All heavy atoms as an XYZ file, in Angstrom:
683
protein
N    -211.441   -106.107    135.572
C    -210.789   -106.239    134.287
C    -209.316   -105.858    134.462
O    -209.011   -104.835    135.045
C    -211.503   -105.313    133.285
C    -210.971   -105.399    131.895
S    -211.870   -104.344    130.688
C    -213.474   -105.105    130.668
N    -208.443   -106.682    133.929
C    -207.017   -106.401    134.044
C    -206.603   -105.331    133.037
O    -207.333   -105.040    132.081
C    -206.172   -107.663    133.778
O    -206.313   -108.024    132.387
C    -206.591   -108.829    134.676
N    -205.420   -104.795    133.237
C    -204.905   -103.797    132.288
C    -204.713   -104.412    130.899
O    -204.941   -103.746    129.895
C    -203.620   -103.173    132.809
C    -203.877   -102.212    133.958
C    -202.630   -101.466    134.367
C    -202.973   -100.460    135.456
N    -201.847    -99.594    135.770
N    -204.318   -105.674    130.851
C    -204.179   -106.346    129.552
C    -205.532   -106.453    128.848
O    -205.625   -106.265    127.633
C    -203.578   -107.743    129.711
C    -202.087   -107.722    129.965
O    -201.435   -106.708    129.653
O    -201.568   -108.740    130.471
N    -206.580   -106.746    129.597
C    -207.918   -106.836    129.015
C    -208.390   -105.472    128.520
O    -209.001   -105.372    127.447
C    -208.904   -107.402    130.041
C    -208.655   -108.868    130.357
C    -209.454   -109.368    131.543
O    -209.713   -108.587    132.486
O    -209.811   -110.561    131.535
N    -208.099   -104.429    129.288
C    -208.461   -103.069    128.860
C    -207.715   -102.717    127.573
O    -208.304   -102.199    126.621
C    -208.161   -102.046    129.968
C    -209.045   -102.325    131.193
C    -208.375   -100.610    129.458
C    -208.634   -101.565    132.444
N    -206.420   -103.014    127.531
C    -205.627   -102.766    126.324
C    -206.243   -103.478    125.122
O    -206.405   -102.891    124.045
C    -204.169   -103.210    126.510
C    -203.394   -103.218    125.230
C    -202.909   -102.045    124.685
C    -203.174   -104.404    124.546
C    -202.221   -102.044    123.478
C    -202.489   -104.422    123.338
C    -202.001   -103.234    122.806
N    -206.596   -104.745    125.299
C    -207.162   -105.518    124.194
C    -208.501   -104.958    123.733
O    -208.789   -104.960    122.532
C    -207.269   -106.994    124.567
C    -205.909   -107.658    124.603
O    -205.027   -107.326    123.823
N    -205.724   -108.591    125.521
N    -209.314   -104.474    124.653
C    -210.589   -103.834    124.286
C    -210.322   -102.567    123.472
O    -210.960   -102.338    122.452
C    -211.406   -103.476    125.518
C    -211.814   -104.632    126.352
C    -213.055   -105.276    125.820
N    -213.372   -106.374    126.715
C    -214.514   -106.986    126.752
N    -215.471   -106.620    125.942
N    -214.712   -107.980    127.573
N    -209.393   -101.740    123.958
C    -209.045   -100.513    123.227
C    -208.514   -100.851    121.837
O    -208.882   -100.225    120.842
C    -208.010    -99.703    124.002
C    -208.502    -98.985    125.256
C    -207.332    -98.385    126.011
C    -209.513    -97.914    124.906
N    -207.662   -101.846    121.766
C    -207.083   -102.257    120.485
C    -208.182   -102.715    119.529
O    -208.196   -102.323    118.361
C    -206.065   -103.371    120.707
C    -205.349   -103.809    119.449
C    -204.273   -104.827    119.767
C    -203.559   -105.256    118.511
N    -202.467   -106.198    118.813
N    -209.113   -103.522    120.025
C    -210.220   -103.991    119.180
C    -211.028   -102.823    118.627
O    -211.405   -102.813    117.460
C    -211.150   -104.917    119.979
C    -210.516   -106.271    120.287
O    -209.498   -106.624    119.660
O    -211.053   -106.965    121.175
N    -211.301   -101.838    119.485
C    -212.059   -100.657    119.054
C    -211.270    -99.880    118.000
O    -211.821    -99.451    116.988
C    -212.398    -99.763    120.261
C    -213.416   -100.468    121.170
C    -212.927    -98.402    119.798
C    -213.599    -99.815    122.524
N    -209.977    -99.698    118.236
C    -209.150    -98.947    117.289
C    -209.087    -99.634    115.934
O    -209.117    -98.970    114.887
C    -207.744    -98.752    117.866
C    -207.649    -97.776    119.031
C    -206.287    -97.878    119.715
C    -207.911    -96.347    118.570
N    -209.031   -100.948    115.935
C    -208.979   -101.693    114.676
C    -210.336   -101.640    113.975
O    -210.423   -101.310    112.788
C    -208.546   -103.163    114.926
C    -208.750   -104.016    113.680
C    -207.093   -103.207    115.383
N    -211.395   -101.956    114.707
C    -212.725   -102.058    114.111
C    -213.312   -100.701    113.731
O    -213.796   -100.511    112.618
C    -213.663   -102.758    115.092
C    -215.067   -102.923    114.598
C    -215.929   -103.590    115.640
C    -217.384   -103.567    115.199
N    -218.299   -103.721    116.308
N    -213.275    -99.751    114.654
C    -213.981    -98.490    114.448
C    -213.121    -97.370    113.867
O    -213.650    -96.445    113.260
C    -214.602    -98.011    115.759
C    -215.651    -98.982    116.274
O    -216.301    -99.639    115.457
O    -215.813    -99.082    117.500
N    -211.819    -97.446    114.083
C    -210.936    -96.385    113.590
C    -210.062    -96.865    112.428
O    -209.253    -96.114    111.914
C    -210.064    -95.856    114.732
C    -210.859    -95.135    115.793
C    -211.450    -95.831    116.834
C    -211.031    -93.761    115.742
C    -212.196    -95.175    117.801
C    -211.761    -93.096    116.710
C    -212.356    -93.806    117.739
N    -210.214    -98.146    112.081
C    -209.512    -98.746    110.952
C    -207.986    -98.584    111.038
O    -207.319    -98.310    110.041
C    -210.059    -98.201    109.636
C    -211.532    -98.506    109.459
C    -212.133    -97.948    108.195
O    -211.436    -97.220    107.450
O    -213.315    -98.237    107.944
N    -207.466    -98.771    112.243
C    -206.019    -98.731    112.457
C    -205.505   -100.163    112.395
O    -206.112   -101.076    112.962
C    -205.687    -98.083    113.817
C    -206.160    -96.621    113.812
C    -204.195    -98.173    114.111
C    -206.054    -95.927    115.143
N    -204.409   -100.362    111.711
C    -203.833   -101.697    111.581
C    -203.404   -102.220    112.951
O    -202.723   -101.523    113.702
C    -202.628   -101.664    110.641
C    -202.986   -101.280    109.224
C    -201.761   -101.080    108.354
O    -200.694   -101.623    108.679
O    -201.877   -100.354    107.359
N    -203.798   -103.451    113.259
C    -203.554   -104.046    114.574
C    -202.076   -104.043    114.945
O    -201.724   -103.793    116.104
C    -204.106   -105.467    114.622
N    -201.212   -104.281    113.976
C    -199.782   -104.356    114.286
C    -199.189   -103.005    114.680
O    -198.108   -102.946    115.259
C    -198.979   -105.001    113.158
C    -199.217   -104.479    111.784
C    -200.460   -105.052    111.092
O    -201.044   -106.035    111.553
O    -200.836   -104.463    110.079
N    -199.885   -101.923    114.388
C    -199.416   -100.585    114.785
C    -199.739   -100.272    116.244
O    -199.220    -99.307    116.795
C    -200.069    -99.507    113.915
C    -199.572    -99.435    112.515
C    -200.205    -98.243    111.825
C    -199.628    -98.029    110.439
N    -200.214    -96.836    109.819
N    -200.624   -101.064    116.840
C    -201.134   -100.755    118.166
C    -200.401   -101.563    119.228
O    -200.551   -102.779    119.320
C    -202.651   -101.022    118.251
C    -203.373   -100.239    117.154
C    -203.176   -100.677    119.642
C    -204.817   -100.642    116.951
N    -199.598   -100.846    119.998
C    -198.882   -101.431    121.136
C    -199.124   -100.526    122.336
O    -199.603    -99.395    122.168
C    -197.364   -101.505    120.870
O    -196.840   -100.173    120.827
C    -197.050   -102.249    119.578
N    -198.806   -100.988    123.535
C    -198.976   -100.101    124.692
C    -198.206    -98.786    124.541
O    -198.643    -97.749    125.029
C    -198.441   -100.931    125.858
C    -198.680   -102.340    125.439
C    -198.426   -102.340    123.945
N    -197.100    -98.812    123.834
C    -196.260    -97.624    123.681
C    -196.679    -96.731    122.518
O    -196.120    -95.647    122.319
C    -194.791    -98.032    123.481
C    -194.195    -98.808    124.637
C    -194.574   -100.287    124.642
O    -194.893   -100.849    123.570
O    -194.576   -100.884    125.730
N    -197.656    -97.162    121.734
C    -198.095    -96.372    120.573
C    -198.578    -94.996    121.012
O    -199.387    -94.870    121.931
C    -199.233    -97.079    119.838
O    -198.818    -98.295    119.289
N    -198.088    -93.987    120.326
C    -198.515    -92.610    120.591
C    -199.844    -92.360    119.887
O    -199.962    -92.571    118.675
C    -197.464    -91.627    120.095
C    -196.109    -91.699    120.805
C    -195.069    -90.876    120.067
C    -196.245    -91.230    122.237
N    -200.829    -91.928    120.645
C    -202.176    -91.753    120.105
C    -202.213    -90.743    118.969
O    -202.874    -90.971    117.960
C    -203.131    -91.317    121.222
C    -203.376    -92.371    122.298
C    -204.042    -91.739    123.503
C    -204.217    -93.497    121.757
N    -201.514    -89.639    119.119
C    -201.557    -88.580    118.109
C    -200.518    -88.822    117.018
O    -200.847    -88.884    115.832
C    -201.348    -87.195    118.756
C    -201.264    -86.105    117.708
C    -202.474    -86.906    119.746
N    -199.273    -88.973    117.405
C    -198.178    -89.022    116.432
C    -198.114    -90.310    115.622
O    -197.717    -90.286    114.465
C    -196.842    -88.796    117.131
C    -196.733    -87.407    117.727
O    -197.411    -86.488    117.227
O    -195.995    -87.229    118.714
N    -198.494    -91.431    116.211
C    -198.396    -92.701    115.494
C    -199.747    -93.212    114.986
O    -199.813    -93.806    113.918
C    -197.762    -93.771    116.389
C    -196.322    -93.486    116.706
C    -195.700    -94.492    117.660
O    -196.323    -95.528    117.969
O    -194.589    -94.239    118.107
N    -200.791    -92.995    115.766
C    -202.101    -93.527    115.389
C    -203.017    -92.469    114.774
O    -204.128    -92.769    114.373
C    -202.777    -94.165    116.607
C    -201.973    -95.284    117.278
C    -202.745    -95.853    118.460
C    -201.604    -96.378    116.294
N    -202.531    -91.237    114.713
C    -203.253    -90.127    114.082
C    -204.643    -89.861    114.671
O    -205.569    -89.494    113.962
C    -203.389    -90.343    112.570
C    -202.050    -90.290    111.863
O    -201.187    -89.508    112.297
O    -201.871    -91.041    110.893
N    -204.773    -90.051    115.972
C    -206.038    -89.726    116.633
C    -206.013    -88.266    117.056
O    -204.978    -87.750    117.462
C    -206.253    -90.605    117.863
C    -206.375    -92.108    117.633
C    -206.603    -92.824    118.954
C    -207.501    -92.428    116.677
N    -207.157    -87.625    116.968
C    -207.261    -86.263    117.484
C    -208.147    -86.294    118.734
O    -208.599    -87.359    119.156
C    -207.776    -85.296    116.420
C    -209.157    -85.651    115.904
O    -209.935    -86.323    116.618
O    -209.489    -85.242    114.783
N    -208.397    -85.144    119.311
C    -209.146    -85.104    120.571
C    -210.567    -85.642    120.409
O    -211.082    -86.304    121.315
C    -209.171    -83.684    121.139
O    -209.739    -82.796    120.213
N    -211.181    -85.420    119.275
C    -212.529    -85.944    119.044
C    -212.496    -87.465    118.931
O    -213.366    -88.158    119.462
C    -213.170    -85.288    117.809
C    -213.414    -83.809    118.112
C    -214.454    -85.998    117.408
C    -213.909    -82.993    116.968
N    -211.482    -87.998    118.260
C    -211.321    -89.451    118.171
C    -211.160    -90.055    119.563
O    -211.715    -91.115    119.858
C    -210.095    -89.830    117.333
C    -210.254    -89.500    115.864
O    -211.397    -89.502    115.366
O    -209.223    -89.237    115.222
N    -210.398    -89.365    120.389
C    -210.159    -89.898    121.729
C    -211.459    -89.917    122.532
O    -211.742    -90.883    123.234
C    -209.077    -89.098    122.454
C    -208.596    -89.789    123.683
C    -207.843    -90.949    123.601
C    -208.937    -89.307    124.926
C    -207.425    -91.610    124.737
C    -208.513    -89.965    126.075
C    -207.760    -91.113    125.971
N    -212.259    -88.886    122.405
C    -213.566    -88.867    123.077
C    -214.423    -90.022    122.562
O    -215.066    -90.734    123.347
C    -214.281    -87.509    122.864
C    -215.722    -87.570    123.346
C    -213.525    -86.396    123.575
N    -214.423    -90.248    121.254
C    -215.173    -91.371    120.682
C    -214.692    -92.705    121.248
O    -215.497    -93.598    121.529
C    -215.042    -91.398    119.153
C    -215.816    -90.298    118.466
O    -216.701    -89.699    119.109
O    -215.528    -90.043    117.282
N    -213.405    -92.827    121.405
C    -212.831    -94.049    121.968
C    -213.337    -94.277    123.390
O    -213.739    -95.389    123.744
C    -211.299    -93.953    121.940
C    -210.506    -95.154    122.414
C    -210.797    -96.377    121.573
C    -209.016    -94.825    122.383
N    -213.353    -93.232    124.189
C    -213.835    -93.335    125.567
C    -215.329    -93.666    125.576
O    -215.787    -94.500    126.363
C    -213.559    -92.042    126.360
C    -212.061    -91.749    126.405
C    -214.144    -92.113    127.762
C    -211.190    -92.871    126.894
N    -216.094    -93.058    124.675
C    -217.533    -93.348    124.593
C    -217.752    -94.827    124.277
O    -218.642    -95.469    124.840
C    -218.213    -92.438    123.541
C    -219.615    -92.919    123.214
C    -218.225    -91.008    124.029
N    -216.930    -95.368    123.403
C    -217.059    -96.779    123.045
C    -216.679    -97.693    124.212
O    -217.102    -98.843    124.258
C    -216.235    -97.092    121.809
C    -216.819    -96.422    120.571
C    -216.047    -96.714    119.338
C    -216.553    -95.942    118.156
N    -217.941    -96.084    117.833
N    -215.921    -97.183    125.160
C    -215.584    -97.953    126.369
C    -216.645    -97.768    127.458
O    -216.574    -98.388    128.504
C    -214.220    -97.515    126.915
C    -213.041    -97.922    126.068
S    -212.785    -99.710    126.020
C    -212.297   -100.049    127.705
N    -217.638    -96.936    127.191
C    -218.641    -96.566    128.198
C    -219.358    -97.769    128.802
O    -219.756    -97.733    129.955
C    -219.649    -95.599    127.570
C    -220.618    -95.012    128.538
C    -219.933    -94.082    129.494
C    -220.977    -93.435    130.389
N    -220.423    -92.977    131.625
N    -219.515    -98.843    128.052
C    -220.213   -100.004    128.604
C    -219.485   -100.595    129.815
O    -220.077   -101.304    130.607
C    -220.428   -101.070    127.538
C    -219.159   -101.791    127.110
C    -219.409   -102.840    126.050
O    -219.727   -103.976    126.423
O    -219.299   -102.497    124.867
N    -218.219   -100.258    129.970
C    -217.431   -100.762    131.092
C    -217.260    -99.726    132.199
O    -216.659   -100.008    133.234
C    -216.039   -101.200    130.615
C    -216.098   -102.156    129.472
C    -215.799   -101.739    128.186
C    -216.485   -103.468    129.666
C    -215.867   -102.621    127.121
C    -216.563   -104.355    128.608
C    -216.253   -103.924    127.334
N    -217.745    -98.504    131.951
C    -217.527    -97.390    132.880
C    -218.896    -96.841    133.284
O    -219.655    -96.393    132.432
C    -216.701    -96.277    132.208
C    -215.373    -96.827    131.699
C    -216.460    -95.126    133.175
C    -214.636    -95.903    130.763
N    -219.197    -96.859    134.587
C    -220.531    -96.430    135.017
C    -220.617    -94.940    135.343
O    -221.688    -94.370    135.333
C    -220.971    -97.230    136.238
O    -220.131    -96.953    137.327
N    -219.500    -94.312    135.633
C    -219.569    -92.901    136.005
C    -218.933    -92.013    134.943
O    -218.176    -92.476    134.096
C    -218.888    -92.674    137.359
C    -217.385    -92.900    137.344
C    -216.781    -92.768    138.725
O    -216.900    -93.710    139.499
O    -216.192    -91.706    138.995
N    -219.260    -90.746    135.013
C    -218.700    -89.770    134.075
C    -217.221    -89.544    134.409
O    -216.852    -89.437    135.564
C    -219.465    -88.460    134.206
C    -219.069    -87.443    133.182
C    -219.956    -86.199    133.292
N    -219.671    -85.257    132.261
C    -218.646    -84.410    132.281
N    -217.806    -84.410    133.299
N    -218.443    -83.559    131.290
N    -216.411    -89.460    133.376
C    -214.984    -89.212    133.559
C    -214.704    -87.761    133.193
O    -215.077    -87.298    132.112
C    -214.133    -90.137    132.668
C    -214.414    -91.596    133.008
C    -212.659    -89.824    132.827
C    -213.715    -92.576    132.096
N    -214.044    -87.065    134.080
C    -213.649    -85.685    133.818
C    -212.609    -85.679    132.694
O    -211.587    -86.359    132.792
C    -213.063    -85.081    135.098
C    -212.701    -83.628    134.942
O    -212.450    -83.135    133.851
N    -212.650    -82.937    136.055
N    -212.843    -84.934    131.623
C    -211.890    -84.909    130.505
C    -210.484    -84.473    130.913
O    -209.502    -84.854    130.269
C    -212.498    -83.906    129.527
C    -213.932    -83.811    129.902
C    -214.014    -84.116    131.369
N    -210.358    -83.689    131.983
C    -209.037    -83.254    132.443
C    -208.146    -84.426    132.840
O    -206.918    -84.318    132.791
C    -209.168    -82.291    133.633
C    -209.761    -80.954    133.229
O    -209.717    -80.615    132.026
O    -210.281    -80.254    134.117
N    -208.766    -85.536    133.204
C    -208.007    -86.728    133.586
C    -207.118    -87.180    132.430
O    -206.038    -87.722    132.632
C    -208.973    -87.869    134.006
C    -208.269    -89.187    134.143
C    -209.695    -87.497    135.293
N    -207.557    -86.912    131.214
C    -206.845    -87.422    130.041
C    -205.904    -86.418    129.382
O    -205.322    -86.712    128.350
C    -207.858    -87.955    129.026
C    -208.570    -89.158    129.539
C    -209.825    -89.045    130.100
C    -207.967    -90.402    129.514
C    -210.488    -90.148    130.604
C    -208.603    -91.506    130.022
C    -209.866    -91.380    130.570
N    -205.722    -85.263    129.986
C    -204.835    -84.257    129.384
C    -203.391    -84.742    129.254
O    -202.686    -84.328    128.348
C    -204.876    -82.962    130.190
C    -206.130    -82.174    129.928
C    -206.094    -80.821    130.570
C    -207.340    -80.042    130.186
N    -207.362    -78.717    130.734
N    -202.968    -85.614    130.138
C    -201.587    -86.094    130.108
C    -201.426    -87.392    129.315
O    -200.324    -87.926    129.217
C    -201.066    -86.290    131.531
O    -201.807    -87.316    132.175
N    -202.502    -87.911    128.747
C    -202.443    -89.178    128.015
C    -201.753    -88.972    126.669
O    -202.154    -88.136    125.873
C    -203.864    -89.753    127.816
C    -203.849    -90.928    126.866
C    -204.456    -90.158    129.154
N    -200.707    -89.749    126.458
C    -199.951    -89.681    125.199
C    -199.953    -91.034    124.472
O    -199.933    -91.077    123.259
C    -198.493    -89.290    125.465
C    -198.330    -87.980    126.205
C    -198.464    -86.817    125.273
C    -198.105    -85.546    125.986
N    -199.135    -84.569    126.028
N    -199.945    -92.124    125.247
C    -199.833    -93.468    124.679
C    -201.069    -94.301    125.018
O    -201.871    -93.930    125.880
C    -198.600    -94.210    125.224
O    -198.794    -94.452    126.632
C    -197.317    -93.429    125.003
N    -201.180    -95.440    124.363
C    -202.248    -96.383    124.699
C    -202.132    -96.800    126.160
O    -203.136    -96.880    126.868
C    -202.175    -97.624    123.778
C    -202.428    -97.247    122.326
C    -203.151    -98.701    124.247
C    -203.853    -96.910    121.993
N    -200.915    -97.037    126.630
C    -200.734    -97.448    128.028
C    -201.203    -96.355    128.985
O    -201.801    -96.657    130.022
C    -199.273    -97.812    128.320
C    -199.076    -98.418    129.705
C    -199.836    -99.721    129.881
O    -199.719   -100.620    129.065
N    -200.617    -99.820    130.940
N    -200.950    -95.104    128.656
C    -201.457    -94.000    129.483
C    -202.980    -94.083    129.579
O    -203.558    -93.898    130.653
C    -201.083    -92.640    128.888
C    -199.598    -92.339    128.925
O    -198.859    -92.975    129.703
O    -199.177    -91.445    128.155
N    -203.638    -94.346    128.449
C    -205.105    -94.440    128.432
C    -205.570    -95.611    129.290
O    -206.522    -95.482    130.076
C    -205.606    -94.592    127.000
N    -204.898    -96.738    129.163
C    -205.233    -97.911    129.984
C    -205.109    -97.567    131.462
O    -206.006    -97.869    132.261
C    -204.324    -99.111    129.622
C    -204.457   -100.235    130.647
C    -204.634    -99.617    128.220
N    -204.002    -96.931    131.826
C    -203.763    -96.582    133.229
C    -204.829    -95.630    133.773
O    -205.223    -95.736    134.939
C    -202.375    -95.966    133.401
C    -201.251    -96.963    133.149
O    -201.501    -98.191    133.190
O    -200.119    -96.512    132.908
N    -205.291    -94.697    132.945
C    -206.312    -93.735    133.378
C    -207.701    -94.388    133.442
O    -208.506    -94.044    134.302
C    -206.366    -92.528    132.434
C    -205.099    -91.710    132.424
C    -204.884    -90.985    133.726
C    -203.666    -90.084    133.606
N    -203.417    -89.326    134.809
N    -207.996    -95.307    132.524
C    -209.298    -95.956    132.493
C    -209.465    -97.031    133.562
O    -210.570    -97.236    134.065
C    -209.539    -96.592    131.110
C    -209.853    -95.636    129.981
C    -209.801    -96.374    128.650
C    -211.213    -94.997    130.175
N    -208.398    -97.698    133.900
C    -208.459    -98.860    134.800
C    -209.194    -98.580    136.121
O    -210.080    -99.374    136.500
C    -207.043    -99.411    135.030
C    -207.008   -100.743    135.748
C    -206.824   -100.589    137.237
O    -206.351    -99.528    137.693
O    -207.181   -101.540    137.952
N    -208.916    -97.497    136.837
C    -209.649    -97.273    138.091
C    -211.160    -97.084    137.880
O    -211.955    -97.527    138.705
C    -209.040    -96.000    138.664
C    -207.768    -95.783    137.933
C    -207.898    -96.481    136.631
N    -211.539    -96.462    136.775
C    -212.963    -96.250    136.488
C    -213.655    -97.563    136.136
O    -214.785    -97.808    136.518
C    -213.143    -95.261    135.332
C    -212.775    -93.851    135.701
C    -211.514    -93.350    135.427
C    -213.690    -93.025    136.339
C    -211.172    -92.038    135.766
C    -213.360    -91.719    136.677
C    -212.101    -91.247    136.391
O    -211.757    -89.964    136.729
N    -212.968    -98.393    135.376
C    -213.548    -99.681    134.963
C    -213.654   -100.617    136.153
O    -214.682   -101.248    136.382
C    -212.712   -100.299    133.830
C    -212.895    -99.457    132.556
C    -213.109   -101.748    133.584
C    -211.979    -99.823    131.420
N    -212.598   -100.694    136.951
C    -212.607   -101.638    138.061
C    -213.434   -101.150    139.251
O    -213.749   -101.935    140.134
C    -211.185   -101.988    138.476
C    -210.553   -102.898    137.436
O    -211.225   -103.710    136.819
N    -209.268   -102.754    137.226
N    -213.820    -99.903    139.241
C    -214.717    -99.375    140.277
C    -216.094   -100.022    140.145
O    -216.823   -100.177    141.114
C    -214.819    -97.852    140.127
C    -215.453    -97.162    141.280
C    -215.432    -95.682    141.001
C    -215.015    -94.942    142.244
N    -215.028    -93.500    142.077
N    -216.444   -100.410    138.923
C    -217.755   -101.019    138.643
C    -217.841   -102.465    139.116
O    -218.916   -102.995    139.244
C    -218.044   -101.009    137.137
C    -218.142    -99.612    136.596
O    -218.386    -98.669    137.332
N    -217.954    -99.479    135.300
N    -216.716   -103.099    139.278
C    -216.728   -104.541    139.533
C    -216.675   -104.855    141.004
O    -216.389   -104.140    141.847
C    -215.557   -105.195    138.811
C    -215.672   -104.992    137.327
C    -214.476   -105.510    136.555
O    -213.463   -105.877    137.113
N    -214.611   -105.536    135.255
């Protein structure tokens, strides 16, 4: 899965499950400051991506995640490890 595909999956989840307006979601969107996600929301987001990730992800991996692009970059190795 490409990074663009991962971004689009995350965006779809944010729109459908978190009711965030699609136009607010860009790779540069700040998860906390712009999209109002908290740490529990972020865990829920990762759980919803679980169908693409076969192994457990250490939560420490995401401590530096600030933007959607950061999340894509952190998820990509886990997702593509499955393929």
